[in-house]
N, C-alpha and C positions, 0 to 999 in steps of 0.2 A: 139251350143247349144242354144235353144230357150226359153226364160221364158217370161211370161204376168206380167204387172205391171200397177198401175194407175199411172198416172204423169200429172203435168202441165207442158207447154211450157214457159220456161223463157226467152228464146231468139231464135231466127232464123236467119242465116248466110247463104249467098248465097255461093255456093261449086261448083266448076266445071261448066259446061254448065247449066245443068237441076237440081242440086241437091241441098240440104242444110244441114246444119249442126245445129244441135238442142241442146240447154242446156235444159234439163229435169229435173224437180224436181219430184223425186219420194219418197214416204214415208219410204222406206226401203233402200235405197242406196244414199240418199242426192242427190246431182247433178250427173247427168249422161249425157255425150256428146255423141251424137249417129247420126251419118247419116240418110237421107232419100232421096231416089233416085229418079228421074223424077217427082218431085212435081212442078219444076217451068214450066212443058209443059202444054199447054193449055188442061183442061178438065181431069187432073191429080186425080186418086180417092182419092188419100192420101192428095191434096192439104190442106184440113183442117186442118190435123193433124201437119202442118209446119207453124201454125198462133200462135202468141204469145196469151196468154189466153186460148189456148185450153186445156181443162181437158177431158182426154181419157183414155182407157184401152190401152197400146201400148204392142205390142209383139215384143220383141228385140231380135236379133240373135247376141250372143257373139262370137268373133272369135280373137285371139292373144290380148285380152284385149280391143277391140273395138266392139263397138255396132252399129248396124244398124236394123233400124224400118222396118219389114216386113208386119205389119199389125197394125190397130188402131180401136178403135169402139168410136166413139163420146160419152161423157155424156152431154157436154155444150160447146159452143164456147164462150159464154157471149158477143155476138155479140152486144147487145144493147150498150155494153161501148162505141162503134164507134160513138155513135150518141150524146154523152153529153161529152164536152172536160173536164171539171173538174171533172166528175167521171172516165174517160178515165185516165187521169193523175194520179188520185190516185190508180187506178188500176195498172198502170204503176210502181208506187212506191211499191206497194206489190211485184211485179216480181222483182224490183231493191233491195228491201231489202233481198228478199230470195236469190239472186244470191250473194249479198255480204256477206252474214252470212254462207251460207251452205258449206260444203265441200264434195268433191266426196267421195262416199263410204260411208257416214255415215248415219245412221238410224236418221230420222227427223219427225216422224209420227205426233207429236203434231203441229208443225209448218205447215206441209202439211195440215193438217185439218184446221188450222186457217187462212190459205192462200185463201182454197177452199170456206171457209164460208165467207171471208172479200169480194172475189170475187162475190160470190151469193149476198152478202148484197149491193154491188155497183151496180151489173147488174140488178138486182130483185126486189129490196125495193126503196122506198123514204128515206131509214135512212140516217142521217147527214154523209156525205162523209169524212169529219175530223174524226169524233169521230172512224167511221168504222177504218180509216186507222191508228189512233192511238192506238186502241185496238188491231189491228194487230200486231203493231210494239213493243208493250209492251209484248206480247206474244212471240213474234219472238226474241226479247233481251234475255227475261227471259231462253226460252228454249235453247240460244246460250252460256249462261254464262254471259250475260251482265245485269242481273236484276236491274231495278231499284227499289229502295225502297222507296215504299211510305207510310210506317206504322210511322208517325211521323217524328220527329228529328231524323235524322241520328248519332247524338253524344250525345244527352242528353235522347231521347226519348219522350222528350214533344211536345206539339200540335204545329203544324205548323201554323200560323195565322198572319195576317198584312202583314209586310215584310217576305219574303220568300227568301232562298238563296239556290243555286244547286252546288253540287261538282261533276265536269264532271268526275274526277278520280276514286272516291270511287261510284258514282251512287246514291247518296242521297240526299234528301233536308234537309235543316238545318233551325232552328228558327232564329229571329232576336238575340237572346242573343248568340248563338253560331256562327252564321253568318260565316260560313265556305264556301268556292266557291263564285260564281259570283250571283250577285241581280237576284232573279227571282221575282215570285210573286203570291199570295195566290191563284189567279184564275187559274194560269198554275197548281198548285199543284192540287187543287179540281177538274180541269177538267181530271186530268191523275188518279185521282182515280176514277173518274166517268168510264173513259174507261177501268178501269183494274176491274171494277166490283165491288169496295169498296164501303163502305158508303161515302157520301160528302154533301157537301153545296150546292144547287142547287143555290141559291143566289149568291152566290160567284163563280160561274163559267162564269159569264159574261165577255166575250172578252178573256177569257183563250185558246179557240181554237186554234187561231193563234200563241199565244205565246207557247204553248204545242208542235206544229208542229215545229215550229222554234228550239226549246230545243231539240226534240228527234231527227232530221236532224242533229243537230250540234254534239250531243253525239254520234249517228252512225257514223259520219263522223270520229269522233276522235278514236272511238273504231277500225274502219275497215281500216281506211285511203282511203276511196271510197268519191267520191264527190257527188253522188245521184241527177243527174240533174232534172229525172222526179220528185222527191219528192220538189225539189227548185221550179219547173215551178208550180206544185199544189199549193205550198204557194202563188206564186205570183198570180196565179187565184181566191184563196180565198179572195185576199186584196180588 
């Protein structure tokens, strides 16, 4: 049986002499592992479809629970990402997060759309790479059941200002009066509100980008027990 699906290539691994195994992110089936034959040969017509970041319509043949790519029609390969190391690692972080949060055969249309938009932003615009990655991360976490609550103090509901704290287990910030969790900063909180599309104080976001990235990476690692090396390298490049 064959079917068509839009997909992003999250990972490509060499397999046998000329083949690859792809980890595809599809909106209706979540992560799918699919073989693609002959793409390591010089001049292979489907070589583009076995590259990380490839966004295409894939035709998959299914047999005995295994998938094979039989055709692909490119939408975008986001090739410009390979010319800017900072934006490249931000894009790799998007794929890394998808791979960690997604499950096999699980519908993930909202995360799929967010991932494609993040890659478009990184490859085709001059938008701030850290903010694009943070915005995607917040969406992916929310859709995966690990929402970060940015609507005031998670305990008393009051305003978070001045000294702030973050509870990694509960996924919310607290004010200085409640002080639950680890010490954070108001700039981190305001930056995350900005990236979540909420109202924020621009004057209080200064320096918050790097801190917000570190917080999100730590939160992801605690929730998924993954290491996120590309995310870590992106943070290092931002310093």
